[in-house]
BALUM-567935 format. One line per field, with one value per residue: x, y, z of N, C-alpha, C, CB in turn; residue in three letters. Coordinates in pm, whole numbers. Glycine has a CB too. Layout:
// BALUM-567935
n_east: [X ...] $
n_north: [Y ...] $
n_up: [Z ...] $
ca_east: [X ...] $
ca_north: [Y ...] $
ca_up: [Z ...] $
c_east: [X ...] $
c_north: [Y ...] $
c_up: [Z ...] $
cb_east: [X ...] $
cb_north: [Y ...] $
cb_up: [Z ...] $
r: [ALA ...] $
//
This chain:
// BALUM-567935
n_east: [-2633 -2984 -3202 -3445 -3454 -3458 -3382 -3263 -3250 -3017 -2815 -2779 -2715 -2383 -2343 -2340 -2122 -1975 -1898 -1893 -1646 -1491 -1501 -1691 -1984 -2341 -2420 -2194 -2061 -2251 -2212 -1941 -1971 -2118 -1995 -1790 -1899 -2005 -1744 -1624 -1732 -1756 -1471 -1398 -1570 -1386 -1180 -1035 -989 -1168 -1519 -1828 -2116 -2420 -2561 -2487 -2284 -1956 -1618 -1385 -1192 -1174 -1207 -1369 -1704 -1806 -2081 -2394 -2486 -2183 -2085 -2297 -2208 -1988 -2002 -2145 -1954 -1847 -1955 -1954 -1704 -1664 -1828 -1716 -1678 -1435] $
n_north: [-1221 -1331 -1423 -1430 -1402 -1320 -1400 -1285 -1563 -1545 -1439 -1614 -1840 -1689 -1652 -1922 -2030 -1920 -2012 -2258 -2269 -2112 -2337 -2201 -2151 -2088 -1848 -1701 -1664 -1451 -1258 -1163 -1100 -902 -724 -758 -540 -267 -198 -137 19 237 293 284 476 726 595 620 449 228 148 113 -21 -188 -266 -110 -260 -186 -254 -356 -202 -226 -531 -844 -923 -1090 -1338 -1477 -1644 -1775 -1851 -2062 -2216 -2299 -2408 -2662 -2817 -2873 -3095 -3262 -3304 -3425 -3651 -3846 -4185 -4338] $
n_up: [4514 4500 4210 3946 3603 3216 2996 2705 2305 2206 2425 2599 2504 2431 2692 2801 2664 2760 3021 3021 2904 3096 3282 3497 3678 3505 3671 3723 3486 3407 3516 3483 3262 3260 3372 3283 3017 3190 3259 3040 2899 3025 2948 2694 2614 2587 2418 2159 1939 1975 1902 1818 1790 1586 1822 2048 2190 2214 2016 1864 1658 1345 1378 1355 1429 1662 1661 1746 1624 1482 1790 1817 1621 1660 1922 1777 1692 1820 2015 1770 1769 1994 2030 1810 1720 1825] $
ca_east: [-2820 -3094 -3308 -3456 -3432 -3593 -3257 -3297 -3143 -2825 -2729 -2776 -2563 -2297 -2334 -2358 -2012 -1823 -1922 -1832 -1461 -1396 -1542 -1740 -2102 -2394 -2416 -2017 -2030 -2326 -2203 -1828 -2038 -2181 -1894 -1730 -1969 -2017 -1617 -1609 -1853 -1718 -1303 -1467 -1639 -1271 -1051 -1067 -978 -1298 -1639 -1966 -2181 -2554 -2635 -2417 -2165 -1786 -1569 -1216 -1209 -1130 -1208 -1537 -1799 -1871 -2242 -2476 -2446 -2093 -2102 -2415 -2158 -1894 -2104 -2169 -1838 -1727 -2048 -1930 -1561 -1683 -1916 -1701 -1624 -1263] $
ca_north: [-1159 -1441 -1223 -1516 -1326 -1390 -1406 -1374 -1687 -1521 -1389 -1704 -1874 -1611 -1698 -2063 -2069 -1856 -2088 -2382 -2263 -2097 -2418 -2188 -2099 -1983 -1656 -1601 -1622 -1369 -1149 -1121 -1024 -788 -622 -616 -439 -137 -154 -125 127 344 328 273 653 760 526 646 258 166 199 114 -116 -103 -315 -51 -297 -177 -365 -300 -96 -317 -670 -902 -913 -1272 -1341 -1587 -1795 -1815 -1935 -2200 -2340 -2396 -2546 -2767 -2791 -2911 -3180 -3340 -3370 -3521 -3757 -3902 -4223 -4302] $
ca_up: [4525 4369 4103 3811 3477 3074 2872 2503 2339 2203 2498 2711 2478 2489 2862 2827 2625 2839 3125 2965 2883 3130 3380 3589 3665 3391 3724 3713 3363 3356 3615 3406 3138 3295 3475 3175 2968 3243 3233 2864 2807 3034 2909 2512 2569 2550 2347 1983 1879 1940 1793 1879 1699 1634 1922 2173 2235 2201 1967 1881 1557 1205 1448 1308 1526 1697 1653 1849 1485 1528 1891 1798 1517 1724 2002 1726 1596 1942 1982 1690 1811 2155 1984 1707 1763 1855] $
c_east: [-2901 -3214 -3327 -3495 -3475 -3448 -3288 -3155 -2999 -2737 -2660 -2664 -2472 -2280 -2267 -2220 -1925 -1833 -1863 -1629 -1424 -1404 -1620 -1914 -2163 -2382 -2321 -2039 -2091 -2266 -2054 -1882 -2089 -2123 -1824 -1751 -1991 -1867 -1572 -1752 -1802 -1545 -1345 -1468 -1500 -1129 -1151 -1048 -1104 -1418 -1759 -2099 -2349 -2617 -2551 -2339 -2001 -1749 -1462 -1221 -1133 -1166 -1433 -1546 -1819 -2012 -2254 -2431 -2326 -2038 -2182 -2288 -2001 -1913 -2087 -2071 -1798 -1762 -2015 -1784 -1552 -1754 -1834 -1654 -1478 -1216] $
c_north: [-1268 -1372 -1389 -1357 -1438 -1357 -1434 -1493 -1657 -1486 -1477 -1788 -1863 -1698 -1833 -2064 -2008 -1968 -2180 -2366 -2196 -2177 -2335 -2189 -2027 -1832 -1625 -1544 -1443 -1235 -1055 -1049 -941 -667 -568 -532 -292 -81 -118 -12 220 413 374 480 759 742 529 585 176 183 137 31 -100 -171 -198 -142 -231 -245 -268 -300 -217 -537 -731 -922 -1015 -1315 -1475 -1723 -1848 -1864 -2109 -2307 -2414 -2524 -2671 -2878 -2929 -3058 -3263 -3412 -3500 -3632 -3854 -4009 -4335 -4485] $
c_up: [4453 4371 3982 3718 3366 3046 2770 2500 2292 2310 2585 2594 2449 2624 2869 2784 2724 2920 3114 2911 2936 3285 3439 3556 3511 3523 3734 3588 3302 3415 3554 3266 3148 3362 3361 3100 3014 3284 3124 2763 2901 2959 2730 2468 2554 2465 2178 1888 1895 1925 1801 1745 1737 1793 2083 2231 2183 2115 1962 1650 1431 1227 1402 1409 1556 1742 1760 1744 1472 1601 1915 1680 1505 1848 1910 1636 1739 1988 1882 1747 1940 2108 1898 1738 1688 1780] $
cb_east: [-2863 -3144 -3113 -3612 -3267 -3787 -3151 -3254 -3187 -2779 -2780 -2952 -2533 -2347 -2497 -2478 -1989 -1814 -2028 -1951 -1385 -1367 -1449 -1671 -2096 -2612 -2467 -1836 -2093 -2469 -2185 -1734 -2112 -2269 -1775 -1676 -2066 -2119 -1548 -1633 -2060 -1741 -1160 -1726 -1765 -1262 -993 -1018 -858 -1317 -1606 -2002 -2114 -2693 -2607 -2505 -2180 -1701 -1629 -1043 -1111 -893 -1149 -1587 -1901 -1793 -2320 -2695 -2455 -2067 -2159 -2633 -2179 -1809 -2305 -2258 -1737 -1734 -2151 -1937 -1466 -1784 -2038 -1644 -1717 -1206] $
cb_north: [-981 -1635 -956 -1674 -1268 -1304 -1491 -1194 -1832 -1406 -1299 -1786 -1913 -1457 -1717 -2159 -2041 -1682 -2115 -2413 -2234 -1958 -2478 -2078 -2007 -2037 -1594 -1704 -1750 -1402 -1227 -1253 -1067 -825 -704 -619 -486 -142 -223 -335 99 343 140 172 739 762 317 732 152 107 180 314 -283 -124 -525 -2 -431 -217 -450 -494 88 -274 -624 -1026 -856 -1341 -1370 -1552 -1757 -1788 -1844 -2124 -2278 -2305 -2509 -2725 -2583 -2796 -3124 -3271 -3231 -3444 -3699 -3845 -4243 -4266] $
cb_up: [4422 4414 3983 3815 3461 2977 2879 2293 2262 2116 2557 2779 2452 2501 2943 2751 2490 2935 3152 2811 2772 3109 3460 3646 3772 3309 3854 3703 3279 3382 3794 3377 3073 3362 3605 3108 2961 3369 3262 2798 2801 3172 2930 2516 2737 2614 2436 1927 1982 1984 1649 1919 1727 1492 1918 2276 2207 2310 1845 2014 1602 1191 1695 1210 1508 1827 1465 1870 1320 1528 1958 1676 1371 1775 2009 1669 1564 2097 1955 1558 1870 2300 1904 1627 1832 2104] $
r: [MET ARG ILE THR VAL ARG LEU ASP GLU ASP VAL TYR THR VAL ALA LEU ALA LEU ALA GLN SER GLU ARG ILE SER ILE ALA GLU ALA ILE ASN ARG LEU VAL ARG ARG GLY VAL GLU ASP ARG SER SER ALA ALA HIS ASP PRO LEU ARG LYS ARG THR ALA SER SER PHE PRO THR SER ALA GLY LYS ARG LEU ILE THR ALA ARG ASP VAL GLU HIS ILE ASP ALA ALA GLU ASP GLU ARG VAL PHE GLU PRO LYS] $
//
């Protein structure tokens, strides 16, 4: 199904990072992220090792949340490596 949506910048950054790392289209990356969210939501309700963040996305207890800023830093570091003179 074709649809036009407006994504928040942080959501787009995460989807784009996934698309690039998996070498898939951004549409496929968004599909995977949405499916993962739906699946995690149903399984997290019964999993005592999972906790909910302020965004309501489940995370693993004791693990650090990866933010959009983290992704931006990774992207910048990768860009620097790509353009380093050899």
